[in-house]
mmCIF file of the N, C-alpha and C atoms, coordinates in Angstrom:
data_MODEL
# 
_entry.id   MODEL 
# 
loop_
_atom_site.group_PDB 
_atom_site.id 
_atom_site.type_symbol 
_atom_site.label_atom_id 
_atom_site.label_alt_id 
_atom_site.label_comp_id 
_atom_site.label_asym_id 
_atom_site.label_entity_id 
_atom_site.label_seq_id 
_atom_site.pdbx_PDB_ins_code 
_atom_site.Cartn_x 
_atom_site.Cartn_y 
_atom_site.Cartn_z 
_atom_site.occupancy 
_atom_site.B_iso_or_equiv 
_atom_site.pdbx_formal_charge 
_atom_site.auth_seq_id 
_atom_site.auth_comp_id 
_atom_site.auth_asym_id 
_atom_site.auth_atom_id 
_atom_site.pdbx_PDB_model_num 
ATOM 1   N N  . UNK A 1 1  ? 172.668 100.933 102.849 1.00 0.00 ? 1  UNK A N  1 
ATOM 2   C CA . UNK A 1 1  ? 172.131 101.819 103.811 1.00 0.00 ? 1  UNK A CA 1 
ATOM 3   C C  . UNK A 1 1  ? 172.676 103.223 103.539 1.00 0.00 ? 1  UNK A C  1 
ATOM 4   N N  . UNK A 1 2  ? 173.953 103.396 103.327 1.00 0.00 ? 2  UNK A N  1 
ATOM 5   C CA . UNK A 1 2  ? 174.519 104.702 102.987 1.00 0.00 ? 2  UNK A CA 1 
ATOM 6   C C  . UNK A 1 2  ? 173.868 105.305 101.808 1.00 0.00 ? 2  UNK A C  1 
ATOM 7   N N  . UNK A 1 3  ? 173.662 104.465 100.736 1.00 0.00 ? 3  UNK A N  1 
ATOM 8   C CA . UNK A 1 3  ? 173.111 104.931 99.483  1.00 0.00 ? 3  UNK A CA 1 
ATOM 9   C C  . UNK A 1 3  ? 171.737 105.577 99.715  1.00 0.00 ? 3  UNK A C  1 
ATOM 10  N N  . UNK A 1 4  ? 170.983 105.022 100.667 1.00 0.00 ? 4  UNK A N  1 
ATOM 11  C CA . UNK A 1 4  ? 169.593 105.488 100.961 1.00 0.00 ? 4  UNK A CA 1 
ATOM 12  C C  . UNK A 1 4  ? 169.571 106.397 102.183 1.00 0.00 ? 4  UNK A C  1 
ATOM 13  N N  . UNK A 1 5  ? 170.738 106.776 102.722 1.00 0.00 ? 5  UNK A N  1 
ATOM 14  C CA . UNK A 1 5  ? 170.884 107.657 103.852 1.00 0.00 ? 5  UNK A CA 1 
ATOM 15  C C  . UNK A 1 5  ? 170.069 107.157 105.030 1.00 0.00 ? 5  UNK A C  1 
ATOM 16  N N  . UNK A 1 6  ? 170.236 105.842 105.309 1.00 0.00 ? 6  UNK A N  1 
ATOM 17  C CA . UNK A 1 6  ? 169.564 105.112 106.485 1.00 0.00 ? 6  UNK A CA 1 
ATOM 18  C C  . UNK A 1 6  ? 170.611 104.621 107.360 1.00 0.00 ? 6  UNK A C  1 
ATOM 19  N N  . UNK A 1 7  ? 170.459 104.840 108.674 1.00 0.00 ? 7  UNK A N  1 
ATOM 20  C CA . UNK A 1 7  ? 171.420 104.307 109.658 1.00 0.00 ? 7  UNK A CA 1 
ATOM 21  C C  . UNK A 1 7  ? 170.743 103.312 110.559 1.00 0.00 ? 7  UNK A C  1 
ATOM 22  N N  . UNK A 1 8  ? 171.472 102.667 111.425 1.00 0.00 ? 8  UNK A N  1 
ATOM 23  C CA . UNK A 1 8  ? 171.001 101.642 112.291 1.00 0.00 ? 8  UNK A CA 1 
ATOM 24  C C  . UNK A 1 8  ? 169.819 102.150 113.194 1.00 0.00 ? 8  UNK A C  1 
ATOM 25  N N  . UNK A 1 9  ? 169.958 103.448 113.601 1.00 0.00 ? 9  UNK A N  1 
ATOM 26  C CA . UNK A 1 9  ? 168.894 104.005 114.490 1.00 0.00 ? 9  UNK A CA 1 
ATOM 27  C C  . UNK A 1 9  ? 167.522 104.082 113.662 1.00 0.00 ? 9  UNK A C  1 
ATOM 28  N N  . UNK A 1 10 ? 167.630 104.424 112.445 1.00 0.00 ? 10 UNK A N  1 
ATOM 29  C CA . UNK A 1 10 ? 166.392 104.424 111.661 1.00 0.00 ? 10 UNK A CA 1 
ATOM 30  C C  . UNK A 1 10 ? 165.780 103.040 111.539 1.00 0.00 ? 10 UNK A C  1 
ATOM 31  N N  . UNK A 1 11 ? 166.608 102.006 111.301 1.00 0.00 ? 11 UNK A N  1 
ATOM 32  C CA . UNK A 1 11 ? 166.197 100.659 111.204 1.00 0.00 ? 11 UNK A CA 1 
ATOM 33  C C  . UNK A 1 11 ? 165.578 100.224 112.575 1.00 0.00 ? 11 UNK A C  1 
ATOM 34  N N  . UNK A 1 12 ? 166.225 100.494 113.643 1.00 0.00 ? 12 UNK A N  1 
ATOM 35  C CA . UNK A 1 12 ? 165.690 100.094 114.926 1.00 0.00 ? 12 UNK A CA 1 
ATOM 36  C C  . UNK A 1 12 ? 164.350 100.774 115.176 1.00 0.00 ? 12 UNK A C  1 
ATOM 37  N N  . UNK A 1 13 ? 164.232 101.970 114.755 1.00 0.00 ? 13 UNK A N  1 
ATOM 38  C CA . UNK A 1 13 ? 162.909 102.684 114.915 1.00 0.00 ? 13 UNK A CA 1 
ATOM 39  C C  . UNK A 1 13 ? 161.790 101.948 114.216 1.00 0.00 ? 13 UNK A C  1 
ATOM 40  N N  . UNK A 1 14 ? 162.063 101.519 112.965 1.00 0.00 ? 14 UNK A N  1 
ATOM 41  C CA . UNK A 1 14 ? 161.082 100.763 112.236 1.00 0.00 ? 14 UNK A CA 1 
ATOM 42  C C  . UNK A 1 14 ? 160.830 99.446  112.843 1.00 0.00 ? 14 UNK A C  1 
ATOM 43  N N  . UNK A 1 15 ? 161.854 98.716  113.302 1.00 0.00 ? 15 UNK A N  1 
ATOM 44  C CA . UNK A 1 15 ? 161.657 97.408  113.951 1.00 0.00 ? 15 UNK A CA 1 
ATOM 45  C C  . UNK A 1 15 ? 160.803 97.533  115.232 1.00 0.00 ? 15 UNK A C  1 
ATOM 46  N N  . UNK A 1 16 ? 161.063 98.586  116.024 1.00 0.00 ? 16 UNK A N  1 
ATOM 47  C CA . UNK A 1 16 ? 160.350 98.771  117.274 1.00 0.00 ? 16 UNK A CA 1 
ATOM 48  C C  . UNK A 1 16 ? 158.905 99.294  117.116 1.00 0.00 ? 16 UNK A C  1 
ATOM 49  N N  . UNK A 1 17 ? 158.675 100.137 116.088 1.00 0.00 ? 17 UNK A N  1 
ATOM 50  C CA . UNK A 1 17 ? 157.346 100.838 115.982 1.00 0.00 ? 17 UNK A CA 1 
ATOM 51  C C  . UNK A 1 17 ? 156.559 100.554 114.729 1.00 0.00 ? 17 UNK A C  1 
ATOM 52  N N  . UNK A 1 18 ? 157.156 99.860  113.776 1.00 0.00 ? 18 UNK A N  1 
ATOM 53  C CA . UNK A 1 18 ? 156.577 99.685  112.495 1.00 0.00 ? 18 UNK A CA 1 
ATOM 54  C C  . UNK A 1 18 ? 155.530 98.526  112.546 1.00 0.00 ? 18 UNK A C  1 
ATOM 55  N N  . UNK A 1 19 ? 154.815 98.423  111.373 1.00 0.00 ? 19 UNK A N  1 
ATOM 56  C CA . UNK A 1 19 ? 153.824 97.391  111.202 1.00 0.00 ? 19 UNK A CA 1 
ATOM 57  C C  . UNK A 1 19 ? 154.418 96.235  110.469 1.00 0.00 ? 19 UNK A C  1 
ATOM 58  N N  . UNK A 1 20 ? 154.341 94.995  110.976 1.00 0.00 ? 20 UNK A N  1 
ATOM 59  C CA . UNK A 1 20 ? 154.858 93.793  110.410 1.00 0.00 ? 20 UNK A CA 1 
ATOM 60  C C  . UNK A 1 20 ? 153.890 93.186  109.417 1.00 0.00 ? 20 UNK A C  1 
ATOM 61  N N  . UNK A 1 21 ? 154.438 93.018  108.226 1.00 0.00 ? 21 UNK A N  1 
ATOM 62  C CA . UNK A 1 21 ? 153.580 92.412  107.088 1.00 0.00 ? 21 UNK A CA 1 
ATOM 63  C C  . UNK A 1 21 ? 154.337 91.171  106.655 1.00 0.00 ? 21 UNK A C  1 
ATOM 64  N N  . UNK A 1 22 ? 153.640 90.020  106.674 1.00 0.00 ? 22 UNK A N  1 
ATOM 65  C CA . UNK A 1 22 ? 154.214 88.753  106.155 1.00 0.00 ? 22 UNK A CA 1 
ATOM 66  C C  . UNK A 1 22 ? 154.297 88.852  104.710 1.00 0.00 ? 22 UNK A C  1 
ATOM 67  N N  . UNK A 1 23 ? 155.536 88.546  104.183 1.00 0.00 ? 23 UNK A N  1 
ATOM 68  C CA . UNK A 1 23 ? 155.752 88.551  102.746 1.00 0.00 ? 23 UNK A CA 1 
ATOM 69  C C  . UNK A 1 23 ? 155.731 87.199  102.151 1.00 0.00 ? 23 UNK A C  1 
ATOM 70  N N  . UNK A 1 24 ? 154.625 86.901  101.367 1.00 0.00 ? 24 UNK A N  1 
ATOM 71  C CA . UNK A 1 24 ? 154.412 85.572  100.898 1.00 0.00 ? 24 UNK A CA 1 
ATOM 72  C C  . UNK A 1 24 ? 155.259 85.140  99.696  1.00 0.00 ? 24 UNK A C  1 
ATOM 73  N N  . UNK A 1 25 ? 156.583 85.429  99.754  1.00 0.00 ? 25 UNK A N  1 
ATOM 74  C CA . UNK A 1 25 ? 157.462 85.029  98.710  1.00 0.00 ? 25 UNK A CA 1 
ATOM 75  C C  . UNK A 1 25 ? 158.259 83.856  99.133  1.00 0.00 ? 25 UNK A C  1 
ATOM 76  N N  . UNK A 1 26 ? 159.401 83.678  98.499  1.00 0.00 ? 26 UNK A N  1 
ATOM 77  C CA . UNK A 1 26 ? 160.329 82.591  98.845  1.00 0.00 ? 26 UNK A CA 1 
ATOM 78  C C  . UNK A 1 26 ? 160.681 82.715  100.354 1.00 0.00 ? 26 UNK A C  1 
ATOM 79  N N  . UNK A 1 27 ? 160.859 81.565  100.973 1.00 0.00 ? 27 UNK A N  1 
ATOM 80  C CA . UNK A 1 27 ? 161.112 81.503  102.427 1.00 0.00 ? 27 UNK A CA 1 
ATOM 81  C C  . UNK A 1 27 ? 159.934 82.229  103.223 1.00 0.00 ? 27 UNK A C  1 
ATOM 82  N N  . UNK A 1 28 ? 158.705 82.076  102.687 1.00 0.00 ? 28 UNK A N  1 
ATOM 83  C CA . UNK A 1 28 ? 157.573 82.763  103.187 1.00 0.00 ? 28 UNK A CA 1 
ATOM 84  C C  . UNK A 1 28 ? 157.354 82.605  104.733 1.00 0.00 ? 28 UNK A C  1 
ATOM 85  N N  . UNK A 1 29 ? 157.706 81.497  105.245 1.00 0.00 ? 29 UNK A N  1 
ATOM 86  C CA . UNK A 1 29 ? 157.461 81.280  106.704 1.00 0.00 ? 29 UNK A CA 1 
ATOM 87  C C  . UNK A 1 29 ? 158.438 82.098  107.543 1.00 0.00 ? 29 UNK A C  1 
ATOM 88  N N  . UNK A 1 30 ? 159.518 82.609  106.927 1.00 0.00 ? 30 UNK A N  1 
ATOM 89  C CA . UNK A 1 30 ? 160.554 83.292  107.737 1.00 0.00 ? 30 UNK A CA 1 
ATOM 90  C C  . UNK A 1 30 ? 160.873 84.715  107.296 1.00 0.00 ? 30 UNK A C  1 
ATOM 91  N N  . UNK A 1 31 ? 160.213 85.173  106.190 1.00 0.00 ? 31 UNK A N  1 
ATOM 92  C CA . UNK A 1 31 ? 160.500 86.483  105.590 1.00 0.00 ? 31 UNK A CA 1 
ATOM 93  C C  . UNK A 1 31 ? 159.407 87.451  105.971 1.00 0.00 ? 31 UNK A C  1 
ATOM 94  N N  . UNK A 1 32 ? 159.834 88.641  106.432 1.00 0.00 ? 32 UNK A N  1 
ATOM 95  C CA . UNK A 1 32 ? 158.797 89.666  106.888 1.00 0.00 ? 32 UNK A CA 1 
ATOM 96  C C  . UNK A 1 32 ? 159.211 91.032  106.377 1.00 0.00 ? 32 UNK A C  1 
ATOM 97  N N  . UNK A 1 33 ? 158.204 91.896  106.085 1.00 0.00 ? 33 UNK A N  1 
ATOM 98  C CA . UNK A 1 33 ? 158.413 93.263  105.729 1.00 0.00 ? 33 UNK A CA 1 
ATOM 99  C C  . UNK A 1 33 ? 157.852 94.060  106.895 1.00 0.00 ? 33 UNK A C  1 
ATOM 100 N N  . UNK A 1 34 ? 158.667 95.041  107.405 1.00 0.00 ? 34 UNK A N  1 
ATOM 101 C CA . UNK A 1 34 ? 158.204 95.929  108.404 1.00 0.00 ? 34 UNK A CA 1 
ATOM 102 C C  . UNK A 1 34 ? 158.188 97.281  107.852 1.00 0.00 ? 34 UNK A C  1 
ATOM 103 N N  . UNK A 1 35 ? 157.006 97.895  107.908 1.00 0.00 ? 35 UNK A N  1 
ATOM 104 C CA . UNK A 1 35 ? 156.764 99.259  107.325 1.00 0.00 ? 35 UNK A CA 1 
ATOM 105 C C  . UNK A 1 35 ? 156.596 100.278 108.469 1.00 0.00 ? 35 UNK A C  1 
ATOM 106 N N  . UNK A 1 36 ? 157.362 101.355 108.393 1.00 0.00 ? 36 UNK A N  1 
ATOM 107 C CA . UNK A 1 36 ? 157.276 102.373 109.417 1.00 0.00 ? 36 UNK A CA 1 
ATOM 108 C C  . UNK A 1 36 ? 157.868 103.690 108.926 1.00 0.00 ? 36 UNK A C  1 
ATOM 109 N N  . UNK A 1 37 ? 158.567 104.375 109.856 1.00 0.00 ? 37 UNK A N  1 
ATOM 110 C CA . UNK A 1 37 ? 159.144 105.677 109.578 1.00 0.00 ? 37 UNK A CA 1 
ATOM 111 C C  . UNK A 1 37 ? 160.518 105.749 110.130 1.00 0.00 ? 37 UNK A C  1 
ATOM 112 N N  . UNK A 1 38 ? 161.415 106.539 109.460 1.00 0.00 ? 38 UNK A N  1 
ATOM 113 C CA . UNK A 1 38 ? 162.696 106.726 110.043 1.00 0.00 ? 38 UNK A CA 1 
ATOM 114 C C  . UNK A 1 38 ? 162.553 107.822 111.110 1.00 0.00 ? 38 UNK A C  1 
ATOM 115 N N  . UNK A 1 39 ? 163.687 108.266 111.725 1.00 0.00 ? 39 UNK A N  1 
ATOM 116 C CA . UNK A 1 39 ? 163.611 109.231 112.751 1.00 0.00 ? 39 UNK A CA 1 
ATOM 117 C C  . UNK A 1 39 ? 163.106 110.637 112.338 1.00 0.00 ? 39 UNK A C  1 
ATOM 118 N N  . UNK A 1 40 ? 163.208 110.919 111.068 1.00 0.00 ? 40 UNK A N  1 
ATOM 119 C CA . UNK A 1 40 ? 162.738 112.165 110.521 1.00 0.00 ? 40 UNK A CA 1 
ATOM 120 C C  . UNK A 1 40 ? 161.280 112.070 110.120 1.00 0.00 ? 40 UNK A C  1 
ATOM 121 N N  . UNK A 1 41 ? 160.672 110.986 110.268 1.00 0.00 ? 41 UNK A N  1 
ATOM 122 C CA . UNK A 1 41 ? 159.211 110.809 109.872 1.00 0.00 ? 41 UNK A CA 1 
ATOM 123 C C  . UNK A 1 41 ? 159.032 110.354 108.462 1.00 0.00 ? 41 UNK A C  1 
ATOM 124 N N  . UNK A 1 42 ? 160.087 110.063 107.726 1.00 0.00 ? 42 UNK A N  1 
ATOM 125 C CA . UNK A 1 42 ? 159.916 109.651 106.370 1.00 0.00 ? 42 UNK A CA 1 
ATOM 126 C C  . UNK A 1 42 ? 159.648 108.142 106.294 1.00 0.00 ? 42 UNK A C  1 
ATOM 127 N N  . UNK A 1 43 ? 158.788 107.684 105.347 1.00 0.00 ? 43 UNK A N  1 
ATOM 128 C CA . UNK A 1 43 ? 158.475 106.295 105.243 1.00 0.00 ? 43 UNK A CA 1 
ATOM 129 C C  . UNK A 1 43 ? 159.704 105.428 105.018 1.00 0.00 ? 43 UNK A C  1 
ATOM 130 N N  . UNK A 1 44 ? 159.744 104.226 105.695 1.00 0.00 ? 44 UNK A N  1 
ATOM 131 C CA . UNK A 1 44 ? 160.856 103.318 105.524 1.00 0.00 ? 44 UNK A CA 1 
ATOM 132 C C  . UNK A 1 44 ? 160.424 101.936 105.687 1.00 0.00 ? 44 UNK A C  1 
ATOM 133 N N  . UNK A 1 45 ? 160.852 101.065 104.858 1.00 0.00 ? 45 UNK A N  1 
ATOM 134 C CA . UNK A 1 45 ? 160.502 99.644  104.840 1.00 0.00 ? 45 UNK A CA 1 
ATOM 135 C C  . UNK A 1 45 ? 161.729 98.816  105.062 1.00 0.00 ? 45 UNK A C  1 
ATOM 136 N N  . UNK A 1 46 ? 161.689 97.877  106.001 1.00 0.00 ? 46 UNK A N  1 
ATOM 137 C CA . UNK A 1 46 ? 162.806 96.942  106.248 1.00 0.00 ? 46 UNK A CA 1 
ATOM 138 C C  . UNK A 1 46 ? 162.351 95.571  105.994 1.00 0.00 ? 46 UNK A C  1 
ATOM 139 N N  . UNK A 1 47 ? 163.120 94.840  105.195 1.00 0.00 ? 47 UNK A N  1 
ATOM 140 C CA . UNK A 1 47 ? 162.752 93.389  104.975 1.00 0.00 ? 47 UNK A CA 1 
ATOM 141 C C  . UNK A 1 47 ? 163.780 92.552  105.660 1.00 0.00 ? 47 UNK A C  1 
ATOM 142 N N  . UNK A 1 48 ? 163.297 91.582  106.450 1.00 0.00 ? 48 UNK A N  1 
ATOM 143 C CA . UNK A 1 48 ? 164.179 90.743  107.233 1.00 0.00 ? 48 UNK A CA 1 
ATOM 144 C C  . UNK A 1 48 ? 163.799 89.213  107.036 1.00 0.00 ? 48 UNK A C  1 
ATOM 145 N N  . UNK A 1 49 ? 164.700 88.382  107.379 1.00 0.00 ? 49 UNK A N  1 
ATOM 146 C CA . UNK A 1 49 ? 164.467 86.973  107.417 1.00 0.00 ? 49 UNK A CA 1 
ATOM 147 C C  . UNK A 1 49 ? 164.852 86.485  108.868 1.00 0.00 ? 49 UNK A C  1 
ATOM 148 N N  . UNK A 1 50 ? 163.989 85.798  109.543 1.00 0.00 ? 50 UNK A N  1 
ATOM 149 C CA . UNK A 1 50 ? 164.310 85.259  110.803 1.00 0.00 ? 50 UNK A CA 1 
ATOM 150 C C  . UNK A 1 50 ? 165.194 83.999  110.680 1.00 0.00 ? 50 UNK A C  1 
ATOM 151 N N  . UNK A 1 51 ? 166.376 84.026  111.224 1.00 0.00 ? 51 UNK A N  1 
ATOM 152 C CA . UNK A 1 51 ? 167.279 82.895  111.093 1.00 0.00 ? 51 UNK A CA 1 
ATOM 153 C C  . UNK A 1 51 ? 167.114 81.875  112.198 1.00 0.00 ? 51 UNK A C  1 
ATOM 154 N N  . UNK A 1 52 ? 166.979 82.388  113.432 1.00 0.00 ? 52 UNK A N  1 
ATOM 155 C CA . UNK A 1 52 ? 166.745 81.558  114.580 1.00 0.00 ? 52 UNK A CA 1 
ATOM 156 C C  . UNK A 1 52 ? 165.817 82.301  115.546 1.00 0.00 ? 52 UNK A C  1 
ATOM 157 N N  . UNK A 1 53 ? 165.583 81.742  116.684 1.00 0.00 ? 53 UNK A N  1 
ATOM 158 C CA . UNK A 1 53 ? 164.663 82.467  117.623 1.00 0.00 ? 53 UNK A CA 1 
ATOM 159 C C  . UNK A 1 53 ? 165.110 83.808  117.977 1.00 0.00 ? 53 UNK A C  1 
ATOM 160 N N  . UNK A 1 54 ? 166.449 84.001  118.170 1.00 0.00 ? 54 UNK A N  1 
ATOM 161 C CA . UNK A 1 54 ? 166.980 85.262  118.628 1.00 0.00 ? 54 UNK A CA 1 
ATOM 162 C C  . UNK A 1 54 ? 167.821 86.030  117.611 1.00 0.00 ? 54 UNK A C  1 
ATOM 163 N N  . UNK A 1 55 ? 167.750 85.711  116.337 1.00 0.00 ? 55 UNK A N  1 
ATOM 164 C CA . UNK A 1 55 ? 168.532 86.438  115.333 1.00 0.00 ? 55 UNK A CA 1 
ATOM 165 C C  . UNK A 1 55 ? 167.727 86.621  114.056 1.00 0.00 ? 55 UNK A C  1 
ATOM 166 N N  . UNK A 1 56 ? 168.097 87.683  113.340 1.00 0.00 ? 56 UNK A N  1 
ATOM 167 C CA . UNK A 1 56 ? 167.496 87.992  112.079 1.00 0.00 ? 56 UNK A CA 1 
ATOM 168 C C  . UNK A 1 56 ? 168.568 88.485  111.132 1.00 0.00 ? 56 UNK A C  1 
ATOM 169 N N  . UNK A 1 57 ? 168.241 88.422  109.870 1.00 0.00 ? 57 UNK A N  1 
ATOM 170 C CA . UNK A 1 57 ? 169.078 88.947  108.769 1.00 0.00 ? 57 UNK A CA 1 
ATOM 171 C C  . UNK A 1 57 ? 168.334 89.994  108.024 1.00 0.00 ? 57 UNK A C  1 
ATOM 172 N N  . UNK A 1 58 ? 168.899 91.256  108.008 1.00 0.00 ? 58 UNK A N  1 
ATOM 173 C CA . UNK A 1 58 ? 168.280 92.333  107.258 1.00 0.00 ? 58 UNK A CA 1 
ATOM 174 C C  . UNK A 1 58 ? 168.622 92.134  105.760 1.00 0.00 ? 58 UNK A C  1 
ATOM 175 N N  . UNK A 1 59 ? 167.582 92.114  104.944 1.00 0.00 ? 59 UNK A N  1 
ATOM 176 C CA . UNK A 1 59 ? 167.743 91.896  103.501 1.00 0.00 ? 59 UNK A CA 1 
ATOM 177 C C  . UNK A 1 59 ? 167.940 93.210  102.753 1.00 0.00 ? 59 UNK A C  1 
ATOM 178 N N  . UNK A 1 60 ? 166.990 94.150  102.976 1.00 0.00 ? 60 UNK A N  1 
ATOM 179 C CA . UNK A 1 60 ? 167.006 95.419  102.321 1.00 0.00 ? 60 UNK A CA 1 
ATOM 180 C C  . UNK A 1 60 ? 166.267 96.463  103.100 1.00 0.00 ? 60 UNK A C  1 
ATOM 181 N N  . UNK A 1 61 ? 166.506 97.693  102.802 1.00 0.00 ? 61 UNK A N  1 
ATOM 182 C CA . UNK A 1 61 ? 165.716 98.808  103.346 1.00 0.00 ? 61 UNK A CA 1 
ATOM 183 C C  . UNK A 1 61 ? 165.377 99.727  102.139 1.00 0.00 ? 61 UNK A C  1 
ATOM 184 N N  . UNK A 1 62 ? 164.179 100.315 102.106 1.00 0.00 ? 62 UNK A N  1 
ATOM 185 C CA . UNK A 1 62 ? 163.843 101.323 101.116 1.00 0.00 ? 62 UNK A CA 1 
ATOM 186 C C  . UNK A 1 62 ? 162.743 102.204 101.582 1.00 0.00 ? 62 UNK A C  1 
ATOM 187 N N  . UNK A 1 63 ? 162.637 103.365 101.019 1.00 0.00 ? 63 UNK A N  1 
ATOM 188 C CA . UNK A 1 63 ? 161.615 104.321 101.433 1.00 0.00 ? 63 UNK A CA 1 
ATOM 189 C C  . UNK A 1 63 ? 160.307 104.100 100.762 1.00 0.00 ? 63 UNK A C  1 
# 
């Protein structure tokens, strides 16, 4: 995250307002890509895996 100058507020913005895209890769039933913008309006993509009903694991973020 530091390397890409992304912080948790940017990620939360994408998770709250971005578009969810199902990623048909490995763990396809639980892996999702969320495409949106950071707080400055720059494109940001967050890839997550749903672990349980109330938890997720962030895999990567990129612009």
